[in-house]
N, C-alpha and C positions, 0 to 999 in steps of 0.2 A: 504494500500500500504506500503510495507516494505522499510526501509532505505537502499538503494542500496550502500551507502557509509559507512555503518557500518563495523567495524573491523571484518574480516573473511567472509564478504559477497562475494559470487561467482558471477562474471559477467555472464549475459545471452548472449550467442552467437547470433549474428544477421546476420552474413555473410553466405549466402547459399553455398552449394556444388552442389546439384542437382537443376535443374530448377523446376521439378514437381514430386510429388508423387501422383499417382492415386490409390484410395482405393475403391475397389468394394466388394460386398458381395460374389459373385460367379465367377468362371471362365466364361468369356464372358461379365461380367458387365462393366469392365474397357473398353473393346472394344466398347460396345454400347455407354457408356457415354462420352468417350474422346479419342477414337481410332484415329480419324483423326487429332485431335489437338496434340496428343502425337507424331504421325508420322511427323507432320509439324515441331514441335519443335526439334525433333531428327534430321531431315534433316538440321536444322539450326545449328547443332553442340551442342545442349543442352542435358544434361543428364536427363534421365527420368527413374523412378522406378515405377513399378506397385506392388500393394499388393492385395492379394485375401484372404478374411477373413475366408471363410468356405471351407470344403473339397469337396463341390459340389456333394455329393453322393445322394441327393434327386432329381437330375436333370435328371430323366428318368421315363418312364412309364413301365419299366420292373422290377417287384418286386424282382426277384431272382438273380439279378446281385450281384457279390461279391463286397462289399463296397470298400475294399482296391484296388482291380484291377480297379474299375470304377474311383476312386479318382486319381489314377496314370495316367489313360488314359486322364482324363480331364486336369490334370496338364501338361501333354505333349502337348495337344492341345493348352493350353495357352502359353507354351514356344514357340511353333511354330509360333503363332500369334505375340508374342513379337519380335521374330527374324525378322519376315517379316516387322514389323512396325518400327524397329530400337530402340525399348525399351531395354535399356542396362541391367536392372535387374528386376527380378520378385520374390516376396516373398510370400510363401504360409503359412498361419497361421493355417489352418486345424481345425478350430472350427466346431462343428457339423452343417451340412447344415440343415436349417429349424428350428434350435433351438438356433440361435445366440441371446445372451442377452448382455446388457450393464454391463458386469461383470468387476471386478477388473482385472482379467487376460487379458481380451480383451483390456481394456484401457491401461494397462501397456505394452502390446505387441505393440500397436500403438505408445505410447510414446517412447519406445525403438527405433523403426524404424525411427521416426521423428528425434530423436537425432542422430541416426547413419548416416542418409542420408542428413539431413539438407536441405530439399526442400524449395525453395522460395515460391512455390505454392503447396497447397494440394487441390486435386480434389476428390469429393466424392458425394454420394447420398444426396439429400435433405431429411432430416428426417421428415420434416413437411408434406410431400406428402403422403396421405393415399389412395386416390382414384384418378385415371385419368379417366375423363369422358367428352365426348362432350355434348353440349346442345342438348337434344333429339328433340327439336323443329327445330333446325338448321340442325341436321344430324340424322333423325329418324331411319335410318338403321344401324347406328354405335353403338357399345356397349362400355361401360367403362370397366376398369379392376382395380383390387386391386394392390397397391404397396406392393410387398413382404415384410413380416415382417423383414426378414434379411436385406433388403435394408434400411428400417427405422432404424433398430438397428445399422447398420454400420454407418449411418450418425450421429446418436447420440453418438456412441462410439468415432468417430473421433472428433466431437466438444468437447466432454468432455476431450479428450486427449490433444487437442490443448490448452485448458484452464481449469484448471491451469497446468495440468501435464507436458507438454513438456517444458514449459518455467519457471517453478518454481524450484529453487535450492533445496527446501525442499521436493518436491514431488519425490517419488521413489529414495530416497538418495542412495540406493544400486546400482543404475545405475552409480553413480559417480565413484564407485570403478571399473567399467568396462570402464571408460573413456568416458561415455556418458554425456557430458556437457549439461546443459539446453539450449534450442534453441527456438527462436521465429520465427514462420512461418510468412511470409510477407502477403500472400493473401490466401483466401479460395474461391474455385470455386465449386458450387453445380450444378450438372446436373439433368435434368428432373425436373426442378422446375417451379412453376407457377409465380415466381418473376424474370424472366429473365431480365438482364440488359447488357449482354455482348455477342457479336456475333464474332466468329472467322472464317475467310475465310479459308476454308479447300479444296478449289477447286483442288489444286494440290495433295492432299493426300486422297481424298474421295475414290478413287479406292483401295488404300492400306487398308483402313478401311474395305471395303467389302471383300477383299481377306483375311484379318486377321480373320474376323468372319467365313469365309468358313473353317478355320482350325478347328473349333469346330464341327466336324462331328457328335459327339454324340448328339448334340443339334439340328442340322439342316439337317442332312443327307448329303450324297455325291452329290446329285443333287439339292442342295438348291438354291433358288432364293433370298437369303438373301442380296447379293451384290446389286441387283437391288432395293430391298426394302430400303436399306440404302441410295442409291442415291436419291430415291424419297423423303425420309424424309428430307435429307439434303437440297434438292431443296426447300422444303416447309419452312424450317428454314431460308434459304436465302431470300425467299419471305417475310417472317415476318420481317427480318432485314431491308429490303427495306421499308416496310410499317411503322415500328416503329422508325427506326433510320436514314432512308435515305441512307443506305449503299448498295453499288452495289456489289453483290457476286453471284456466280453461285451455290456454295454449302457452307453450314455453319454448325457449331456446336454452341450451345448456353448454357449459364451458368448464374447463379446468382453469381456475383463477389463481394467479401467483402474484404476490406483492414484492416489488423491488425497492420501493421508496415510499415512506410515510411522511408527509409534510409535518414539520415540527408542531404546528397548531393542532394536528390531529392525533398526535402520539398519545395524549392523555384521554382521548375519547374511546368509547366502546367500539369494538371492531365493526366494520361495515357488514350488514347482514347479507345472506346469500342472494337475495333478490335486489338487483340494482335498479333504482327508479330514475 
């Protein structure tokens, strides 16, 4: 640990500007992971920014699509969803879909955005999840599925950008010349995790989440039932919240929530409850 009072030391900024930065691997991942929570916080007047890591060009079964045209179409779908949800900003990093790695360029890109927007909360994929699968004895007709490599890479990139990159004055010193001061994120939320500890009541915004996902026509088609599937899943999450935490909700989104910084004025307060309003 460095001497923060040494001559020439640069203080790390801890005052947030945005409430949340949601970082997903592909267009529509932010929608699935935290669409309703983002809409809820936006309705409360909080600033939200979404980040999409890849260009999304492998998200089709049509081999002869022109990559650039398909990328721009997917980005426009994502912009439409963000506008509907009230998400103020969306950033597209355009790393190659299906080939995302925890590279220096990827980490620096996330450090830059974290320092630029200064989110209180960062929300992203849980990089530890490799396979999602039900117990075959309990649900013999259900199948498991792989967690996309880009999802896992995104989670790892974000964690490595959070520490030490975004808050270390000696990491990416060239960003200081651009006015990007080191910044410490307060909390990390991981979606689609098997270590859930936080449930957010999204009953008033679950319909917005469904409508946002319907904007992604290249993924679900114009007559998709995705909105109903989203409601069914959110109802199951709410049921889980009742069973595990005794929380009464109609629809919920769930996360693994991790604290990294508690502002001094909050240190003596009672811990924040599981449901974030």
